[in-house]
C-alpha positions in Angstrom: 34.0 15.1 2.9 35.9 15.8 0.2 33.2 13.8 -2.1 30.3 15.4 -0.3 30.5 18.7 -2.6 30.6 16.6 -5.8 27.4 14.3 -4.9 25.7 17.5 -3.8 26.5 19.1 -6.9 25.0 16.1 -9.5 22.0 15.7 -7.0 21.0 19.6 -7.4 21.8 18.9 -11.8 19.5 16.1 -11.6 16.9 17.9 -9.6 16.9 20.9 -11.9 16.5 18.6 -15.2 13.6 16.8 -13.6 12.0 19.7 -12.6 12.8 21.5 -16.0 11.4 18.6 -17.2 8.2 18.6 -15.1 7.7 22.3 -16.7 7.8 21.4 -19.9 5.4 19.1 -19.0 2.8 21.0 -17.3 3.4 24.6 -18.5 2.6 27.3 -16.1 0.6 24.8 -14.0 3.9 24.0 -11.8 3.2 27.2 -9.9 0.0 25.8 -8.9 0.8 22.7 -7.3 -0.1 22.4 -3.1 1.2 19.1 -1.4 -1.6 17.2 0.5 1.0 15.7 2.8 3.7 18.1 3.4 5.1 16.5 6.4 6.3 13.7 4.1 8.9 16.0 2.8 10.6 15.4 6.3 11.4 12.0 5.1 14.1 14.0 2.6 16.4 14.6 5.4 17.0 10.7 5.6 19.0 10.2 2.5 21.0 13.7 2.8 21.9 12.7 6.7 22.7 9.1 5.3 25.3 10.8 3.0 26.7 12.7 5.8 27.5 9.7 7.6 28.7 7.9 5.2 31.4 11.0 3.8 32.3 11.6 7.7 33.2 7.7 8.1 34.7 7.2 4.8 37.9 6.3 4.3 40.9 8.6 3.0 41.4 7.7 -0.1 45.0 6.1 -1.5 47.6 8.6 -2.4 49.7 8.5 -5.4 53.5 9.6 -5.1 55.2 11.7 -7.7 58.5 12.8 -7.9 57.5 15.9 -9.8 54.8 18.4 -8.9 54.4 18.8 -12.7 54.3 15.1 -13.8 51.0 14.6 -10.9 49.3 18.3 -12.7 49.9 17.4 -16.0 48.7 13.8 -15.3 45.2 15.2 -14.0 41.9 13.2 -13.5 40.6 11.3 -16.2 36.6 11.9 -17.7 35.6 9.0 -15.3 37.2 10.3 -12.6 35.5 13.5 -12.7 31.7 11.8 -12.8 32.7 9.1 -10.1 30.2 10.4 -7.6 27.4 11.3 -10.6 25.4 7.9 -9.8 25.5 9.0 -5.9 24.3 12.6 -7.4 21.7 10.6 -9.0 20.3 8.0 -6.3 20.0 11.3 -4.0 18.1 13.4 -6.5 15.9 10.5 -6.9 15.1 9.5 -3.4 14.1 13.2 -3.0 11.7 13.2 -5.7 10.1 10.1 -4.2 10.0 12.0 -1.2 8.1 14.9 -3.1 5.8 12.1 -4.8 5.0 10.6 -1.6 3.8 14.0 -0.1 0.8 13.9 -2.8 1.5 17.1 -5.4 -2.2 18.1 -5.9 -3.4 20.7 -8.5 -4.7 23.8 -7.1 -6.9 24.7 -10.2 -8.1 21.9 -11.5 -10.4 21.6 -8.6 -13.9 20.1 -9.6 -17.0 18.7 -8.4 -17.2 14.7 -9.2 -20.8 13.4 -10.1 -21.6 10.2 -10.9 -24.3 9.7 -13.4 -26.2 6.2 -13.5 -28.2 3.3 -12.7 -27.7 0.0 -11.5 -28.6 -2.6 -13.4 -28.9 -6.6 -13.1 -29.2 -8.6 -16.3 -30.6 -12.0 -16.2 -30.3 -14.3 -19.8 -31.7 -17.1 -20.4 -29.5 -20.0 -21.2 -31.8 -22.9 -21.5 -31.4 -25.2 -24.2 -34.5 -23.7 -26.2 -32.2 -20.6 -27.0 -30.5 -22.8 -29.5 -33.3 -22.1 -31.9 -32.2 -20.3 -35.4 -35.3 -18.0 -35.6 -32.7 -15.1 -35.2 -29.2 -15.7 -36.3 -27.1 -17.3 -35.9 -29.7 -18.7 -32.8 -31.1 -16.6 -30.2 -28.5 -16.9 -27.4 -26.1 -15.2 -29.9 -28.3 -12.8 -31.0 -29.2 -11.9 -27.3 -25.8 -11.9 -26.4 -24.9 -9.4 -29.3 -27.3 -6.7 -28.1 -26.2 -6.8 -24.6 -22.9 -5.9 -25.5 -23.6 -3.2 -27.1 -26.4 -2.0 -24.2 -23.3 -2.7 -21.8 -21.3 -0.4 -24.2 -23.7 2.6 -24.1 -24.4 2.2 -21.1 -20.3 3.8 -19.7 -21.7 5.1 -15.9 -23.9 2.4 -15.0 -23.0 -0.6 -12.6 -24.1 -3.4 -14.3 -23.9 -7.5 -13.2 -25.3 -10.2 -15.2 -26.7 -13.9 -14.0 -27.6 -16.6 -16.0 -30.2 -19.6 -15.8 -31.5 -22.7 -16.9 -32.4 -25.5 -14.5 -31.0 -23.2 -12.0 -29.6 -19.9 -11.2 -25.9 -18.4 -11.4 -23.9 -15.3 -11.0 -21.7 -14.7 -14.6 -20.5 -11.2 -12.6 -21.5 -8.8 -9.7 -22.5 -5.3 -10.5 -19.0 -3.9 -11.9 -17.8 -0.8 -13.8 -15.5 -2.8 -15.2 -17.2 -3.2 -18.2 -14.4 -4.3 -20.3 -14.3 -7.4 -18.4 -18.0 -7.9 -18.0 -18.4 -7.6 -21.8 -15.9 -10.8 -22.6 -17.7 -12.5 -19.9 -20.8 -11.9 -22.1 -18.7 -13.0 -25.3 -18.1 -16.5 -23.3 -21.6 -17.3 -22.4 -22.2 -20.9 -24.6 -25.3 -23.4 -24.3 -24.9 -26.5 -21.9 -22.4 -24.3 -20.1 -25.4 -25.4 -17.5 -28.4 -27.9 -17.0 -30.5 -26.1 -19.4 -33.2 -28.3 -19.6 -35.6 -26.1 -17.3 -36.4 -22.7 -17.4 -36.2 -21.3 -13.9 -37.1 -17.5 -14.6 -37.7 -17.3 -10.6 -34.2 -18.4 -9.8 -32.8 -16.1 -12.3 -35.0 -13.0 -11.1 -34.0 -13.8 -7.6 -30.3 -13.8 -7.8 -30.7 -10.8 -10.1 -32.7 -9.2 -7.0 -29.7 -10.0 -4.6 -27.0 -8.5 -7.0 -28.7 -5.4 -6.5 -28.8 -5.3 -2.7 -25.9 -3.6 -2.4 -26.5 -0.8 -5.0 -26.4 2.8 -4.0 -27.8 4.3 -7.2 -31.5 5.9 -6.7 -32.3 3.5 -9.6 -31.9 -0.3 -9.7 -33.7 -2.2 -12.7 -33.6 -5.5 -13.9 -33.4 -6.7 -17.7 -34.9 -10.5 -17.9 -34.1 -11.8 -21.8 -36.0 -15.1 -22.0 -37.5 -17.3 -24.8 -39.9 -19.6 -22.3 -41.7 -20.0 -19.7 -41.1 -20.7 -16.1 -41.3 -24.5 -15.8 -38.2 -25.5 -12.8 -39.5 -25.7 -9.1 -38.2 -23.6 -6.8 -38.5 -19.5 -6.8 -41.8 -18.2 -8.0 -41.3 -15.2 -10.4 -44.3 -13.9 -8.9 -43.0 -13.6 -5.4 -39.8 -12.2 -6.7 -41.8 -9.4 -8.6 -43.8 -8.5 -5.4 -40.1 -8.4 -3.4 -38.7 -6.0 -6.5 -41.5 -3.9 -5.8 -41.2 -3.5 -2.4 -37.7 -2.2 -3.0 -38.4 -0.3 -5.9 -36.5 -2.3 -8.3 -38.3 -2.1 -11.9 -38.2 -5.2 -13.9 -38.3 -5.3 -17.7 -38.6 -8.1 -19.4 -37.8 -9.4 -23.0 -39.6 -12.4 -24.9 -37.1 -13.4 -27.9 -37.9 -15.6 -30.5 -41.2 -16.2 -32.8 -43.0 -19.3 -30.9 -46.1 -21.0 -32.6 -49.5 -22.2 -31.4 -49.0 -24.4 -28.2 -45.5 -23.8 -27.7 -44.4 -22.9 -23.6 -44.9 -19.2 -23.6 -45.9 -17.0 -20.7 -46.0 -13.8 -22.4 -49.3 -12.5 -19.5 -46.6 -13.5 -16.8 -44.0 -11.1 -17.9 -46.3 -8.2 -18.8 -48.1 -8.6 -15.0 -44.1 -8.5 -13.3 -43.1 -6.0 -15.5 -46.4 -3.7 -14.5 -46.3 -4.2 -11.2 -42.6 -3.3 -10.6 -43.0 -0.2 -13.3 -40.9 -1.7 -15.9 -41.9 -2.4 -19.7 -42.3 -5.9 -21.0 -41.2 -6.3 -24.8 -41.7 -8.8 -27.4 -38.6 -9.5 -29.8 -39.5 -12.0 -32.7 -36.9 -11.2 -35.0 -33.3 -9.8 -35.1 -34.1 -6.2 -35.8 -37.1 -5.7 -33.3 -34.7 -7.1 -30.7 -32.5 -4.3 -31.5 -35.1 -1.9 -31.3 -36.0 -3.5 -27.9 -32.9 -2.4 -26.4 -32.7 0.9 -27.9 -36.5 1.8 -26.3 -34.8 0.3 -22.9 -31.9 2.6 -23.3 -34.2 5.9 -23.8 -36.7 4.7 -21.0 -33.7 4.6 -18.1 -33.4 7.5 -16.1 -30.4 8.1 -14.6 -29.1 9.1 -10.8 -26.6 11.6 -9.8 -24.8 11.0 -7.2 -22.8 14.4 -6.0 -19.2 13.4 -5.3 -16.7 15.9 -2.9 -14.1 18.1 -4.3 -11.3 16.5 -5.7 -7.8 17.6 -7.2 -5.8 16.4 -9.7 -2.8 14.2 -8.5 0.3 14.7 -9.4 2.7 12.6 -7.9 3.4 10.7 -11.1 5.0 13.8 -12.5 7.4 13.3 -10.0 7.4 9.3 -9.5 8.5 9.0 -13.7 11.5 11.3 -13.3 12.7 9.7 -10.2 12.6 6.1 -11.3 14.2 7.3 -14.8 17.4 8.7 -12.5 17.1 5.3 -10.7 17.7 3.6 -14.0 20.5 5.9 -15.2 22.5 5.3 -11.6 22.2 1.7 -12.3 23.6 2.0 -15.7 26.2 4.0 -14.9 26.7 2.0 -12.0 27.6 -1.4 -14.2 29.1 0.4 -17.6 31.2 3.1 -17.9 31.4 4.3 -14.1 31.4 0.7 -12.9 34.0 0.2 -9.6 36.2 -2.2 -9.0 37.3 -3.2 -5.5 
C-alpha cells in the first residue's frame, strides 16, 4: 500500500493542472458547466478500485542491507526514484478526466434556440455536346459551372443537390449541406463524361424532382440550366412540371447561349414550365447576362425557417484534450527517463 499515496498525489497534481488550464481557457465559464449524463461519473470508481487492488496485491519491494544506518540515510532516493509513480498518477488523472468527458459537460449559459433558414435546391445541368460552344468564355459549360459554384457559395444554409443530363440523366450529388464537396464535384464535370448526343430535359428534371422527395424545407426549387431543346425519348418535361406543381416545387429555367434562327431551342416550353410551377424563365446570351441571371435568382429565392430545440454548447473537448495530453506524457515517461526494467 506504500505506493498508493504517491500515485494519488501525482493524480491530484495532474487534475489540478488540467483544471487550471481549462479555467484559463474558459475563464469564469468553468462555474457554469453542467453535466448532461452525470451517472457516467460512477465509472470513475473503476480506475480507483483497480489501483487499490493492484496496491494490495503488489509484492513487497526488495530491500538492501547496510551495515550502518547512516550510510542508508546518506544514500537517500534519487530523482528518478522520487518520480517513479508519476506515470501511474498521470494515467489515473487521465482516466478521471475521460470519465468527466463522457458525462457530457455543457455550458448552462450558452443555451440558445437553433434556427435553420434555408431551402432545398436541386440543380439540373445540361451536359450535351452543344454546351461546348464558345459564345460564352471559355465555353457554355465552363461559364455555367463558374456561376453555379458562386451560387452554391452564396447559399450556405441551403441543402443543394445536383444532377447532370445529356441523352440520359445522372445524379452528381444528393441534397447536401457539405458545399465544399459539392463545389468540387461541380468543378470536375466535363463534356463527354456521358452521352451528349441528345438533350433529355425531361429525365434531368425528373431526377432533380426525385432528389427533393426527402426534403423537409417549406420551399423547394429546381434550377434547370440548358442550351437546347428536349429531343430525347423518355420522360416528357411537361409531365414533370405538372408533378412539380402538385408538389409545390418551383422550376427556374435558364436558357444559355446565343441561338441563331433555326437552331434547336424551345424557350416557349421553358417559360411554360416555369410559369406553371411559380418559377421564372431566364435567357442568358452572354457571360454578364448569365451572372445577372443567377444574381436575380438569388434575390428571388425565399427562405424557410426550421426551428430547433434549445441546446447547450458541448464542452467535453475541454476535458478530452487534457486527458489525451496526460496519457501522451505517461507513455513518454514510461519509455524514456522513468522506464522500468524487469
